[in-house]
C-alpha positions, 0 to 999 in steps of 0.5 A: 500500500505504501508503495502504491501510494508512493508511486501514485504521488510520483506519478501525479507529481511527474504528470503535473510537472509535464503538464506545467512544462507543456503549458508554461514552457521550459523556463517557467521553473526558473520564474517560479523559483524567482517569485518564491525568493522575492516573496520570502525576501519581502517578508523579511524586510517588512518584519525588520522595518516593523521591528525597528519602528516598534523599537524606536517607540519603545526606547522613546517611551523609556527615555521620557519615563525618567523626565518629570512631567510638564506642568499644565501651566507652562504648556498653557503659557507656551500656547498663548505666546505662540498665538499672541500677535506682536505689534512691530513698531519701527521708528523710521526716522534716521537722519532727521531729514525726511527727503533722505530717510524715505529712500534710505528706508527703501534701501534697508528694506531691499537689502534685508529682503534680498540678503537676509530674508531669502535664507532666514525664512527657510529656518524660521517664521519668527520675525523677531530676528529680522526686527532686531537686525533692522533696529540695529542697522537703524541705530547705527545709521542714526549714530552715523548721521548724528556724528556727520552733522557734528563734523565740518566737511568742508576742510575734508573735501577741499583740503584732505581729499585733494591732498590724499589724491595729490600725494598718491600722484606724487608717490606714483610719479616718483615710482615712475622716475625710479623705473625710468632710471633703470637701464634694463627696459624689461624692468621698466615695463614690469608691473611688479617693479612698478608696485615695488617702487611705488610702495618703497616711495610710500614708506619713505614718505609715510615713514610708519605706514606702508599699505603694500600687504593690504593692497596685494594680499586678499587675505590680509585685506580681509583681515584689515577690513574686519578689524576696521569694521569691528572698531566701527561697530564699537563706535556705532552700535549700542553696548548691548548689541556690540557685546553680543558676539553672534550679532557683532561677528555677523554684522562684521562679516556682512559689513566687511565682505558684503559691503566694503570689499565689493565696493573696493573691488569695483572702485579699484577696477581700471575698466570701471574707472575708465568707464566712469571717466567717459561718463563724467565727460560725456558732454565732451565730443571725441576729438579726432586730433586727440584720438590720433595723438593717443594712437601714436603715443600708446605703448600697448599693442593690445589697445591698437589691435582692439581699435584696428579690429573695430575699424575693420568691422566698420569698414566691412559695414560701410562697404556693404552699404548700397547708396548713391547720390550725396551719400556716396561722398560721405561714405567715401570720406568715412572709409578714407578716415578709417583707412588712415586710422588703420594704417596708423595702428598697423604702423605703430603695432609694427614698431612696438613688435619689432622693438625699434620704438624710439622716442618721438623727439629723437625721431623728429630731430633726426628725420623731421623738418623742424620749424624755425622760431625767431629769437624775438618770439622766443624771448617773449614766450614763457615756454620757449624762454625757459628752454633757451634759458636752460641752454644759455646757462652751460654755454656761458650766456646767462649773463647777457640773457639775464641783462636783456630780461632785466632791462625789459623789466626796468622798461615796463616799470619805468613806463608805468611810473612815468604814466602814473606821474603824468596821470597824477599831474593831470588830475591836479594831485601833488607828486614830486617828479624829482622823487620819481626820477630819483627812483628811476635813476636808482633803478637804472644805476642798479642795472648798470652796477650789476651787469656793466660796471667793473665790479659786475660778476658776471659782466656783460661783454659789450664795447666799452664806448657804449658802456661809457656813453651809458655811464655819462647819460646816467650821470648827466641826464634823467633816465628814461625807459629807453636809456638801455636800448643801445646796449640791449640791441647789441646784446640781442644781436650777440645772442642772435648771431654768435654761433654759441647761442641762438644758431647752436640752440636751433641744433640742440635737443632742447630746441626739439623739446621746446617745439614739442611743448609748443605743439610744433613738432610733428612726427615725420611718418604721420605728416600726411599730405605735403600741404597739410593745413596750408592747403585751402579748398579750391574755390567753387565748382561753378568757376571764378570771376576774372579779378586778379590781385594785379587789377586790384592793386592797379586801381581797376576795381570799382571802389565805389561798388558796395560789397556785402558778404555773409556766411550762409552755410558750414560743413565738415570736410575730410582730406588726406585723413585730416578733418576741417570745417569749411564755410560757404561765403555768399558775396554780393557786389552792388555796382555803381550802375545799379547791377549786382554780382553774386557769387559764392566762395569757400574758406577755412578758418585758417584762411580767415586767420591768415587774412586777419594777420595780413591786414593787421600787419599792414594796417596796425590801427585795425588791430584793436578794432577787428577781433577774429574769433579765437582758435580752438584746438579741441572739439572744434568740429562740434555742431554747436561750436561751428554755429557759434563760430559762424555767428562770430565770423559773420560779425567780423565780416560785417565790421570789416565791410562797414562803409565807415571802415572802408571810408577810413581805410580805403587801401584795405579794399584790394585785400578784401576783394582778394579774400572774397574772390571765388578762387583758391585763397593764396595764404600769405602766411605759413602754418608756422607763422599762424601758430606763432601768432596764436600764442605770441599775440595773446601774450603781447596783448596781455602785457600791453593791458597790464598797465591799464589793469594796474590803473583800474585797481582799487585804492587799497591795491594802489597803495600797495603799488605805491609801497612797492615803488618806494623800494624801487631803488632795490628793484633791479638788484632784486630782479637780477638776483631772482633771475640768477637764482632761477638756475636752482630748482627751489620748490615754490610754496614751501613754508618750512625750510626743513621739509623736503617736498619730495618726501612729505605730503603735498599739504605739508607745503602749506603755511600753517600760519596762513589759513586763507584761501586754503582750498584754492591753494591746495588746488594749485598744489594739485596742478603742480603734481599733475603737470610736474611743475616743480621740476620745471621751476625756471625763473619765468615759470615760477614768477608767472605762477607766483604772479597768478597766485598773488593776483588771485589772492588780491582780486578774485581769490576770495571769490574763487575760494567762496565758490569752491566752499559753496559748491561743497556745501551744495554737494553735501546738502540734504537734497543732494544726499537724497539724490545720491541715495536715490541713484544708488537705490535705482542702480542697485535695485532697478524697479525694486528688483536686485540688479543682475551682476553684469558679465565681464567685458571682453579684453578687446572692449576694455582696451577700446575703453582705455583708448576712449578714456585717454582721448576724452581726457586729452580732449577736454584740456583747453588750448589755453593751458597748453600755451601756459605750461606747454603741450608736451607737459600737458599731455604727459600730465594727463597721461600720467594721471590716466596711467596711475588708474590702470593698476588695481593694487594702486587703486586699492591703496587710494581707496584705503587712503580715502577711507582712512581720511574719512574715518579720521574726519568723522571721529576726530576725538578717537586715535584713528591715526595710531590705529592705522599705524598698528594695522599697517605695521605688518608690512615688512617694508616698514620694518626694513625702513625703520632699521635703515633709519636706525642705522643711519642715526648711529652713523 
């Protein structure tokens, strides 16, 4: 039975397996096994999870069983505290001025929203923390506002801020001078070498402070800002908030790394500064001449490449335009201008890459065609005279030059004294003529004794007969302003003809530098056309009237005809890469028979200038009557300027053609007809003569007006003049001594003799005992640093500056100083401060939304911005400034300031200096200077300099 049962089990089992395989396939057994395993595994997982949860609940009950039960009252209080509504009361008063508080509150709200609330609400919904943060910020602002109101900001903005900038510029200039003294050109061009030289010069000036570590190391800069912010929080926060370490550290990090560090990063970025320069001078149109000068002077190949790429892009666009008619000529002119710029860039890049770059002055001296400036013009122009004086000193001719200058000073003084005597006698005032003549004799004897007598050293060597005749005149006759004319003429001829002096000066490098300062030195490779500015537009395309100058001079012209002319239109032309304005003149001639002749002619401003020079030379009486509009080098293609010049030239023509003028000066008619004839105007004066007229004639006019200005001064100043005349006996001697001392470079405006001006701050040159016109005087000192005038401290330049300072102080100094102070008051007024806050709010949160971080500008765009910034800076310099201090000096000064801003570590140093000066002004009662000495004591340069000083003292 057991066997049968076993057989039946195996039979039925086998039958079931066979049927399973037939039904589900041969691989069904594997699927079945997989399902069984999954079922068993899932059961184990469920059991484990269920056991784990039950175990955790059991352990939690065990832990809580050892704690005392919470009282019901505490739970009730907690529930009430959670449900209690907390009224948030915020005092919105910050500065005491509602126009400032309103935008400032919006700035605080936006800052909390975008920098704190966005992460705080992920941690908690409790508003208490946000309320405390806002209240702390407001308390700090209230304390800051209170202290700001107690501070007089005028000395800071008019003196300290300008002094910090000027001192920074002085250190940079000294660093550049040290690099230029090195023989290796690679060391001169290395940025690290410039930084080392700069901070070495800084520690020599500051002695106990050097900011190199703070400006070059990010870690040290962050530590410096943290220390500074902690001190500020101590001064601005309530004691309770400051002693809370969490709050203090949190605010310190936000202020140091979230506010000050990004601000310094942005303000020290050279590209941002260049954009800011362009924005500040946005009203000034870009000048083509200044742009080309920048391209020729740049030593950065990247700038030239960027400009060249932009030029190629513009050329491709212009060539793709399909235009006709008048537009084609305009486009051709643009293409020619761009091709010329492209050639300038390529030539300059080739020079820089080949390593054959030479100084422009040497290039012009060797290959250029130099202008010849007459000696008479050199002696009356301060810039030219300074170079001639530098040349005459080593050549042994300073005595004759100083004699000529002293005689000129004597003549002007004598003429003024005699005019004052005659004027007083006409007015019936009693003034002894013998006294005036005695003073003149004493002055003349002083000149004679100093330069012509036997005891003179050095003595002017002229023929003894002339000296004897002069001595006899001084003994027997009353001295006149012309008493030295004979000997002065011989001295002039000596300087003019002696090969040691003027003839050799024209071959000397100083002569080339003088031409550069007068802006009369052109680089040969950029000369352009052979004609340059001297080539005029060739008349009208409609033909010309057959009226020659010979006919005019022979009298064949109908002088009874009435002539009318006016400028009907202006335009801008481009020729050989040079842009100039062209004026269309409509001329109407009414003949005696009643007929009229009408024609048009075209003239440039240089044609007007040449014509004006010719007629004023021929007819000197016209000089005071006819006033030609002044020349303007920069922005002379601007539409508004052209319209203004058109109006002034029309007024000039109407005055010239006035019937009364023609009647009074009939010989003027041929010149006028020649100028207005429809033909190419033939210039009688060269380009050099016109440039000389531009800077010599204004100087002569101003010298002629000196006596009139003295006569019109108020009585108080006239009394001062009379006091000066009382000491006139010593005038010539003092003048001669001043001229002799001109060869020594004694820095001006130094009040303390024991101060080395090159190793101290700029403000150290101010006299502590004189506190009037301080803002104006600091501005003058800043100009000294920008244009490096102290290193060019020759006699004329120093005396002109001293004369200007005395004139400003005596007449307009108080007015100018008051305008500076009033401007500072206006800039710090509540209305302006409110405007600053609104601008910051709108730029940082436009339309109430946090502005996105702008993408970093590519290198090509940054290089073009550099070129545009330099061009803008050079373009705003007035032409008058070049005539006073020199064109080359002006360019170097402007480019020095620009180069100073192109080094980010140096910009960070300047930002730190401004911040430190601001804090010292805001908290004068605290010892911030000592704190800054400690904060910057980590610099190794300070330690080395201190050791160097100690070693020198031991010696």
